[in-house]
VEXDREN-2710 file (C-alpha; in Angstrom, 1 decimal):
% VEXDREN-2710
k/r/px/py/pz
1/MET/198.5/198.8/201.9
2/ARG/197.1/195.5/203.7
3/THR/198.9/196.2/207.3
4/ILE/195.3/194.5/209.2
5/ASP/196.1/191.8/211.5
6/ARG/195.1/189.0/208.5
7/PRO/195.5/189.4/204.5
8/SER/192.3/189.6/202.1
9/PRO/191.7/186.4/200.6
10/VAL/190.8/188.2/197.2
11/LEU/193.3/191.1/197.3
12/ARG/196.5/190.4/197.4
13/ARG/198.8/192.0/199.9
14/THR/201.4/194.7/198.7
15/ASP/204.1/197.1/199.7
16/ALA/203.1/200.4/200.2
17/ALA/205.3/201.6/197.4
18/ASP/203.5/199.3/195.0
19/PRO/199.9/200.0/195.6
20/ILE/197.5/198.0/193.9
21/PRO/194.4/200.0/192.5
22/PRO/191.2/198.9/194.1
23/ALA/190.0/197.7/191.0
24/PHE/192.8/195.4/189.9
25/ALA/190.9/192.3/191.8
26/PHE/187.7/192.7/190.2
27/PRO/187.8/192.5/186.3
28/ARG/183.9/193.2/186.2
29/PRO/181.6/195.2/188.6
30/LEU/179.9/193.1/191.2
31/SER/176.4/192.3/190.0
32/GLY/174.4/192.6/192.9
33/ALA/172.5/189.9/195.1
34/ARG/169.6/188.9/192.9
35/SER/167.7/186.6/195.4
36/GLU/167.7/185.3/198.5
37/SER/168.1/181.8/197.6
38/GLY/170.2/181.6/193.7
39/VAL/173.7/180.6/194.0
40/LEU/176.0/182.4/195.5
41/ARG/179.5/184.2/194.6
42/THR/180.5/186.4/196.5
43/VAL/179.5/188.1/200.2
44/VAL/181.4/191.1/202.7
45/LEU/182.5/189.8/206.2
46/ASP/183.5/191.7/209.4
47/VAL/186.3/188.9/210.3
48/ARG/188.2/190.1/213.4
49/GLY/190.9/188.2/213.4
50/GLY/191.9/184.8/213.3
51/GLY/190.2/181.7/215.4
52/PRO/186.5/180.8/215.1
53/ASP/185.7/183.9/213.2
54/ALA/188.0/182.8/210.2
55/VAL/186.0/179.4/210.3
56/LEU/183.8/181.1/208.4
57/ALA/185.6/183.0/206.1
58/ASP/187.5/179.6/205.0
59/ALA/184.3/177.7/204.6
60/LEU/182.8/179.8/202.4
61/ALA/185.7/179.6/200.0
62/GLU/185.9/176.4/200.2
63/ARG/182.3/176.4/198.5
64/GLY/183.8/179.2/196.1
65/ILE/182.1/181.5/197.5
66/ARG/184.4/184.6/197.3
67/VAL/185.3/186.4/200.3
68/LEU/186.2/190.4/200.8
69/ARG/186.7/191.6/203.7
70/LEU/184.8/194.9/205.2
71/LEU/187.9/196.2/206.3
72/ASP/189.2/196.0/203.1
73/LEU/186.7/197.8/201.3
74/LEU/186.7/201.0/203.4
75/GLY/190.7/201.1/202.9
76/ASP/190.5/200.7/199.8
77/VAL/187.4/203.8/199.5
78/LEU/189.3/206.0/201.8
79/THR/193.0/206.1/199.6
80/ASP/190.7/209.4/197.9
81/GLN/191.5/211.8/200.3
82/HIS/187.8/213.8/199.4
83/VAL/186.2/209.9/200.4
84/LEU/188.1/210.2/203.3
85/ARG/187.2/214.2/204.3
86/ALA/183.9/213.1/203.8
87/LEU/183.2/209.7/206.1
88/ALA/185.4/211.7/208.8
89/GLU/183.1/214.7/209.0
90/ARG/180.2/212.2/208.9
91/VAL/181.0/210.5/211.6
92/ALA/182.3/213.4/213.8
93/ALA/178.8/214.9/213.3
94/LEU/177.5/211.8/214.9
95/GLU/180.4/211.3/217.3
96/ALA/181.6/214.2/218.8
97/SER/180.5/215.7/221.9
98/SER/182.3/219.3/221.2
99/PRO/183.4/221.3/218.3
100/ALA/186.6/220.4/219.8
101/THR/185.8/217.3/219.7
102/ARG/184.6/217.1/216.5
103/ALA/187.9/219.1/214.9
104/ARG/189.9/216.2/216.9
105/ILE/188.3/213.3/215.5
106/VAL/188.5/215.1/211.8
107/ALA/192.3/215.7/211.6
108/THR/192.7/211.6/213.6
109/LEU/191.1/210.2/210.3
110/THR/192.5/212.4/207.6
111/ASP/196.1/212.3/209.2
112/ALA/195.8/208.8/208.6
113/ALA/196.7/205.9/205.8
114/GLY/193.0/205.0/203.7
115/ALA/193.9/201.3/205.8
116/GLU/194.3/203.1/209.1
117/ALA/191.6/205.0/208.6
118/ALA/189.1/202.5/208.1
119/TRP/190.1/200.5/211.3
120/MET/189.4/203.7/213.3
121/ILE/186.1/203.4/211.6
122/LEU/185.1/200.0/212.3
123/ARG/187.5/199.7/216.1
124/GLY/187.0/203.1/217.5
125/ILE/188.9/206.3/217.1
126/PRO/191.7/206.3/220.1
127/ALA/192.1/209.1/222.8
128/THR/195.3/210.5/223.6
129/ASP/196.3/212.3/227.0
130/ARG/194.5/215.5/225.4
131/ASP/190.8/214.3/224.5
132/ARG/190.5/211.7/227.3
133/ASP/187.2/212.4/229.3
134/PRO/187.5/211.0/232.7
135/ARG/183.7/211.1/233.1
136/SER/182.8/208.0/231.1
137/PRO/185.2/205.0/230.4
138/ASP/184.7/204.5/227.0
139/ARG/185.5/208.1/225.8
140/ALA/188.4/207.8/228.4
141/GLN/190.0/205.3/225.7
142/TYR/187.9/206.4/222.3
143/LEU/187.1/209.7/220.9
144/ALA/184.6/207.4/219.3
145/LEU/183.6/203.8/220.1
146/PRO/184.2/200.9/218.0
147/LEU/180.8/199.9/216.0
148/SER/179.4/196.9/217.9
149/ALA/180.9/193.0/217.1
150/SER/177.1/192.3/217.7
151/ARG/175.7/194.3/214.6
152/SER/174.5/192.6/211.4
153/LEU/176.2/193.1/208.2
154/ARG/172.9/193.3/206.5
155/GLN/171.3/196.1/208.9
156/PRO/172.6/198.9/207.2
157/LEU/171.5/198.3/203.4
158/VAL/168.3/197.3/202.5
159/ALA/169.0/194.6/199.1
160/ALA/165.6/194.6/197.5
161/GLY/165.0/195.1/193.0
162/VAL/168.1/196.1/190.9
163/ARG/170.3/198.0/193.3
164/PRO/170.0/198.4/197.4
165/PHE/168.4/201.6/199.3
166/ALA/170.5/202.7/202.5
167/ALA/168.1/202.0/205.7
168/LEU/166.4/203.8/207.4
169/LEU/167.1/204.0/211.0
170/PRO/167.7/206.3/214.1
171/GLY/170.6/206.1/216.8
172/ARG/174.5/207.2/216.4
173/GLU/176.5/203.1/215.7
174/ALA/173.1/202.4/213.4
175/ARG/174.0/205.9/211.1
176/ARG/177.3/205.2/211.3
177/ALA/176.9/202.0/209.6
178/ILE/175.2/203.0/207.2
179/ALA/177.6/205.9/206.3
180/VAL/180.5/203.8/206.3
181/HIS/178.6/200.9/203.9
182/GLY/176.4/203.4/202.0
183/VAL/180.6/205.2/201.3
184/ILE/181.9/201.7/200.1
185/ALA/178.6/201.3/197.9
186/ALA/178.8/204.7/196.4
187/ALA/182.9/204.9/196.0
188/HIS/184.6/201.7/195.2
189/PRO/185.2/200.7/191.9
190/ALA/183.6/196.8/192.8
191/PHE/180.5/198.3/192.9
192/ALA/179.6/199.7/190.1
193/GLU/176.5/198.2/189.2
194/MET/175.0/198.5/193.8
195/ARG/175.1/202.2/193.8
196/PRO/172.6/203.1/196.7
197/ARG/169.4/204.5/195.1
198/ARG/167.4/207.2/196.1
199/TYR/164.0/206.9/197.3
200/ARG/161.1/208.5/195.9
201/PRO/160.0/211.7/197.7
202/ASP/156.7/211.2/199.0
203/PRO/154.6/214.3/199.8
204/GLU/152.6/212.6/202.6
205/LEU/155.2/211.5/204.8
206/PRO/157.6/213.1/206.2
207/ARG/161.6/210.8/205.7
208/HIS/162.1/211.0/209.9
209/ASP/159.5/208.6/210.9
210/ALA/160.4/206.1/208.0
211/GLY/162.3/203.2/209.6
212/VAL/164.0/200.3/207.5
213/ASP/166.1/197.8/208.8
214/GLY/168.2/195.1/206.5
215/ASP/166.9/192.5/208.6
216/ASP/163.6/192.7/207.7
217/VAL/163.3/193.2/204.1
218/GLN/163.4/189.6/202.0
219/THR/162.9/189.2/198.0
220/ALA/160.2/186.5/197.8
221/PRO/161.1/183.9/195.3
222/ASP/158.9/185.6/192.2
223/GLY/159.9/188.5/192.9
224/SER/157.5/190.2/196.1
225/VAL/159.1/192.0/198.9
226/VAL/158.7/191.4/202.0
227/VAL/158.5/194.3/205.1
228/GLY/158.8/193.0/208.7
229/VAL/156.8/195.5/210.5
230/GLY/158.3/195.5/214.3
231/ARG/161.1/197.3/216.4
232/HIS/163.2/198.8/214.1
233/SER/160.9/198.9/211.0
234/ASN/157.5/200.3/210.7
235/LEU/154.5/200.9/208.1
236/ARG/156.0/204.4/207.1
237/GLY/159.1/202.1/206.0
238/ALA/157.2/199.5/204.3
239/ARG/155.5/202.2/202.2
240/GLN/158.2/204.7/201.8
241/LEU/159.8/201.6/200.1
242/ALA/156.9/200.0/198.2
243/LEU/156.7/203.6/196.5
244/SER/160.2/203.1/195.6
245/LEU/160.3/200.0/194.4
246/LEU/156.8/199.2/192.8
247/ALA/157.6/201.7/189.8
248/GLU/160.4/199.3/187.9
249/PRO/159.7/196.1/186.8
250/GLY/160.1/192.7/188.7
251/VAL/158.8/194.0/192.0
252/PRO/155.0/193.0/191.8
253/ARG/154.1/193.7/195.6
254/VAL/154.9/194.7/198.6
255/LEU/153.8/193.1/201.5
256/ALA/154.3/194.5/205.0
257/VAL/153.8/191.6/208.2
258/SER/152.9/192.6/211.5
259/MET/155.5/190.9/213.9
260/LYS/154.4/192.3/216.4
261/PRO/152.3/188.4/218.0
262/ALA/156.1/187.3/217.3
263/PRO/158.7/186.1/220.2
264/VAL/161.1/187.9/217.6
265/ASP/162.0/191.4/216.5
266/ARG/163.6/190.7/213.2
267/LEU/161.8/189.1/209.9
268/ASP/165.3/187.1/209.3
269/GLN/164.7/185.3/212.1
270/LEU/160.4/185.1/210.9
271/VAL/160.9/183.3/207.1
272/GLY/164.1/182.2/205.0
273/PHE/163.6/181.4/200.7
274/LEU/166.0/178.0/200.3
275/ASP/164.1/177.6/196.9
276/ARG/161.7/178.9/194.4
277/ARG/159.5/176.5/196.5
278/THR/160.7/175.9/199.7
279/ALA/160.6/178.4/202.6
280/LEU/161.4/178.4/206.5
281/VAL/158.6/179.5/208.9
282/HIS/158.6/180.4/212.5
283/PRO/155.4/179.5/213.7
284/ALA/154.3/182.7/214.9
285/LEU/154.3/183.8/211.4
286/LEU/151.7/181.3/210.4
287/SER/148.8/182.2/212.8
288/ASP/145.7/184.9/212.1
289/ASP/147.9/187.2/214.6
290/ALA/150.2/187.6/211.5
291/VAL/148.6/190.2/209.5
292/THR/150.0/191.6/206.6
293/TRP/149.1/194.3/204.1
294/GLU/149.9/194.5/200.3
295/LEU/151.1/197.6/198.9
296/ARG/150.9/198.0/194.9
297/MET/150.5/201.1/192.5
298/GLY/147.1/201.8/191.8
299/GLU/145.1/204.9/189.7
300/ASP/143.5/207.3/192.1
301/PRO/142.0/211.1/189.8
302/SER/145.6/212.3/190.0
303/GLY/147.5/209.5/188.4
304/PRO/149.3/206.1/190.0
305/ALA/148.8/205.8/193.9
306/LEU/150.2/203.5/196.0
307/VAL/146.9/201.9/197.7
308/ALA/147.2/198.9/200.6
309/VAL/144.6/195.5/200.2
310/ALA/142.8/194.7/202.8
311/PRO/145.0/192.6/205.1
312/ARG/145.3/189.6/205.4
313/PRO/147.4/186.5/207.1
314/PHE/151.0/185.9/206.5
315/ARG/150.2/182.3/205.4
316/ASP/148.0/183.5/202.8
317/HIS/150.0/184.8/200.8
318/LEU/152.9/181.8/201.0
319/PRO/151.4/180.2/197.8
320/ARG/151.8/182.7/195.5
321/MET/155.5/184.0/196.1
322/LEU/156.3/180.4/196.1
323/ASP/156.5/178.0/192.4
324/GLU/154.2/175.4/192.6
325/ARG/153.0/172.6/195.2
326/PRO/155.1/175.0/197.6
327/VAL/156.4/173.5/200.5
328/VAL/156.6/175.3/203.7
329/HIS/158.4/173.7/207.1
330/ARG/157.6/175.2/210.2
331/VAL/160.2/175.7/212.9
332/PRO/160.1/172.6/215.2
333/ALA/160.5/173.7/218.4
334/GLY/164.1/174.1/220.0
335/GLY/165.0/174.5/216.7
336/HIS/167.3/177.7/215.7
337/GLY/165.5/180.0/213.4
338/PRO/166.2/180.9/209.8
339/GLN/168.6/183.4/210.9
340/HIS/171.0/180.3/211.3
341/PHE/170.4/179.1/208.0
342/LEU/172.5/181.0/205.4
343/VAL/171.8/179.9/201.9
344/THR/174.1/179.1/199.4
345/GLY/172.1/177.9/196.4
346/PRO/169.1/176.7/195.4
347/GLY/168.1/174.2/198.4
348/GLY/171.4/174.3/200.3
349/VAL/172.5/176.2/203.6
350/LEU/175.7/176.8/205.3
351/THR/174.8/176.4/209.2
352/ALA/176.5/177.2/212.8
353/SER/174.6/175.5/214.1
354/PRO/175.2/172.7/216.5
355/VAL/175.2/168.9/215.5
356/GLY/171.3/167.6/216.7
357/ASP/169.5/170.3/216.3
358/PRO/165.7/169.4/215.2
359/THR/165.5/172.7/212.5
360/SER/168.9/171.5/210.4
361/LEU/167.7/167.6/210.9
362/LEU/164.2/168.5/209.4
363/LEU/165.1/170.3/206.3
364/HIS/168.1/167.2/205.8
365/ARG/164.8/165.3/206.1
366/ALA/163.3/167.1/203.8
367/GLY/166.1/167.3/200.6
368/VAL/167.5/170.8/202.3
369/ASP/171.5/170.0/201.2
370/VAL/172.4/170.9/205.0
371/SER/175.9/171.8/205.8
372/GLY/178.2/172.5/208.9
373/LEU/180.9/174.6/209.9
374/PRO/183.9/173.1/210.8
375/GLY/184.6/173.2/214.4
376/GLU/182.9/172.1/217.9
377/HIS/182.0/175.3/218.9
378/GLU/180.0/178.5/216.3
379/PRO/182.5/181.4/215.5
380/GLU/182.4/184.1/218.3
381/GLN/180.8/186.4/215.6
382/VAL/177.9/184.3/214.4
383/ILE/177.3/183.7/218.5
384/ARG/177.3/188.1/219.1
385/SER/175.2/188.8/216.1
386/GLY/172.8/186.3/216.7
387/GLY/173.1/183.9/213.7
388/LEU/175.1/183.3/210.7
389/ARG/172.8/185.0/207.9
390/ARG/173.4/187.8/209.8
391/VAL/177.4/188.7/209.7
392/VAL/177.1/187.5/206.1
393/LEU/176.1/190.2/203.4
394/PRO/175.7/188.5/200.3
395/VAL/177.3/191.3/197.3
396/GLU/176.7/188.8/194.5
397/ARG/173.9/186.1/194.1
398/ASP/172.5/184.6/190.9
399/ALA/169.3/185.1/190.2
400/LEU/166.8/181.9/190.7
401/GLU/166.3/180.2/188.0
402/PRO/164.5/176.8/187.4
403/GLY/166.6/173.6/188.7
404/PRO/165.8/171.2/191.1
405/THR/164.5/172.0/194.7
406/ALA/164.7/170.3/198.3
407/LEU/161.7/168.4/197.0
408/ASP/163.0/167.0/194.3
409/ARG/165.9/165.8/195.7
410/SER/164.0/164.4/198.3
411/ALA/162.1/162.4/196.1
412/ALA/165.1/161.7/194.1
413/ARG/166.7/160.4/197.4
414/ARG/163.7/157.6/198.1
415/ASP/164.1/156.3/194.9
416/ALA/167.7/156.0/194.6
417/ALA/167.0/154.2/197.7
418/ALA/164.4/152.1/196.7
419/ASP/166.2/151.0/193.3
420/HIS/169.0/150.2/195.6
421/LEU/166.6/147.9/197.6
422/ARG/165.3/146.2/195.0
423/GLY/168.6/144.7/193.8
424/VAL/169.4/143.0/197.0
425/PRO/168.2/139.4/198.0
426/ALA/165.0/139.2/200.3
427/ASP/166.4/137.5/202.7
428/ALA/169.2/139.8/204.0
429/LEU/166.8/142.1/204.5
430/GLU/165.3/140.1/207.0
431/GLU/166.0/140.5/210.9
432/PRO/168.7/138.4/212.2
433/SER/167.4/135.4/214.7
END
């Protein structure tokens, strides 16, 4: 069943004659990512072979984090012929330039075993001599091109609230990635509690006008959902998400923050929540230009309605999103942004940033537990995707509970150092003559 380049660290390999049901390795369904900075339990990676990319999978597994491979999960669900045909037809509708090519894509995928079909959907559907299109070098090689190695695994799903939503994005590749993640979440038994939700109908908003990218959505420690409005996500998308989220308990408000003044185009490059009280924020998000609209449910003569509070700078909302005595760290000049730091638990991060990165040093001095990946170079997948956070899709993370924060740990370090020095003779602290 598993004949791909590297065995799954979770699902044990087996012969085709002795298949293991997909649920075998999952005694209970995954509970979902319930926060941005709770203890990380399970992630999905799209590891493309061994070498540097496998370093990340090993580093996560060493920390007790269960690692699932996207290729294996897709192969599991594609053993169901109904699921395989439905996804094959969706891929063909997105990729085919003619009815003949569409039929060839469907036939190629449905004639393959689940693992082989999964490989082709992610890595490209090869063209045969009869299919080649000499007008394009890529189409001469593929019926459907490989999904880009630089894509973000978080982009296709919007993790907010109890269960995720599918992202609302244009483009052939983005929609194929959304279809892949959607079919896994909808059909794999491990994701039984994470089935994607439908957006609530909005009579005032055509769905095709809304844009929401998974990299532009984060949940603050107080439960507020922050949506970055810019190149990929728009105010219509923030409204659509708010209308669907605010009907459930636990989401007090949705904040739509303008990213247009920023030199970057995704929210994960601007803010990261490290624990209940601590956030890492790009300077552009602390300026007056980072206008933020608060969306919440109100009342009008016809009943509950979505209302927008007068816009204010994003920094004015931070004290409400963080716990008492909030600590906001500004990304220093020349330092890596929040997208390079994967939170593995409250106040703990894993990073592929080089030794001496100003942001890593800043966080370490502030009491954040900063761990680097082994080796001298960032994994290729991290470099291509623009940050460690983007190549890791959390699918199980604990809710954020009260406990020590980075500030508490920093104070404890200072107290321990002071206690140690109190036991050292004064003359031992003098400079030698």
